[in-house]
MIPA-8396 format. One line per field, with one value per residue (C-alpha): residue number from 1; residue in one letter; x, y, z. Coordinates in steps of 0.2 Angstrom, whole numbers, plus 5000, padded with zeros to 4 digits. Layout:
REM residues N
nulo: [NUM, ...]
filum: [a, ...]
u: [X, ...]
v: [Y, ...]
w: [Z, ...]
END
This chain:
REM residues 71
nulo: [1, 2, 3, 4, 5, 6, 7, 8, 9, 10, 11, 12, 13, 14, 15, 16, 17, 18, 19, 20, 21, 22, 23, 24, 25, 26, 27, 28, 29, 30, 31, 32, 33, 34, 35, 36, 37, 38, 39, 40, 41, 42, 43, 44, 45, 46, 47, 48, 49, 50, 51, 52, 53, 54, 55, 56, 57, 58, 59, 60, 61, 62, 63, 64, 65, 66, 67, 68, 69, 70, 71]
filum: [x, x, x, x, x, x, x, x, x, x, x, x, x, x, x, x, x, x, x, x, x, x, x, x, x, x, x, x, x, x, x, x, x, x, x, x, x, x, x, x, x, x, x, x, x, x, x, x, x, x, x, x, x, x, x, x, x, x, x, x, x, x, x, x, x, x, x, x, x, x, x]
u: [4877, 4895, 4909, 4927, 4937, 4952, 4964, 4961, 4953, 4939, 4922, 4908, 4889, 4880, 4864, 4855, 4857, 4848, 4862, 4875, 4867, 4863, 4877, 4873, 4878, 4896, 4895, 4886, 4881, 4890, 4893, 4910, 4911, 4923, 4920, 4902, 4902, 4894, 4901, 4891, 4885, 4897, 4897, 4910, 4916, 4911, 4928, 4935, 4925, 4926, 4918, 4925, 4934, 4943, 4933, 4929, 4911, 4902, 4904, 4885, 4885, 4898, 4897, 4881, 4887, 4893, 4883, 4889, 4902, 4912, 4921]
v: [5116, 5118, 5107, 5106, 5091, 5088, 5083, 5095, 5110, 5111, 5116, 5104, 5107, 5093, 5088, 5079, 5085, 5069, 5059, 5070, 5069, 5050, 5041, 5025, 5033, 5032, 5042, 5058, 5065, 5081, 5093, 5101, 5120, 5127, 5146, 5148, 5131, 5117, 5099, 5083, 5074, 5062, 5051, 5056, 5048, 5058, 5055, 5065, 5080, 5094, 5111, 5125, 5131, 5115, 5108, 5090, 5084, 5080, 5062, 5059, 5062, 5048, 5036, 5026, 5021, 5038, 5036, 5018, 5018, 5002, 5008]
w: [5295, 5289, 5295, 5290, 5284, 5296, 5283, 5269, 5279, 5265, 5271, 5269, 5270, 5280, 5270, 5283, 5301, 5308, 5301, 5309, 5327, 5326, 5335, 5326, 5309, 5305, 5289, 5284, 5267, 5264, 5249, 5248, 5245, 5232, 5232, 5226, 5218, 5227, 5225, 5222, 5238, 5245, 5261, 5273, 5289, 5304, 5312, 5297, 5301, 5314, 5317, 5307, 5323, 5324, 5339, 5338, 5336, 5352, 5359, 5359, 5340, 5336, 5351, 5353, 5371, 5377, 5393, 5397, 5411, 5414, 5429]
END
């Protein structure tokens, strides 16, 4: 799956989808794309990534307490 870095706009290929959808993981392993070249794997904060359309990641992927309501 490809995501985009919010700050730079660079595309990043997510190496392990289970890391991405696990709300207890704050980082995910990605490889940045530069044309046909694939970068080395790096850990990136989920908060720095969005979908290529610019849409944010679902809350259930980043917040382990997304179902808890304190009201």
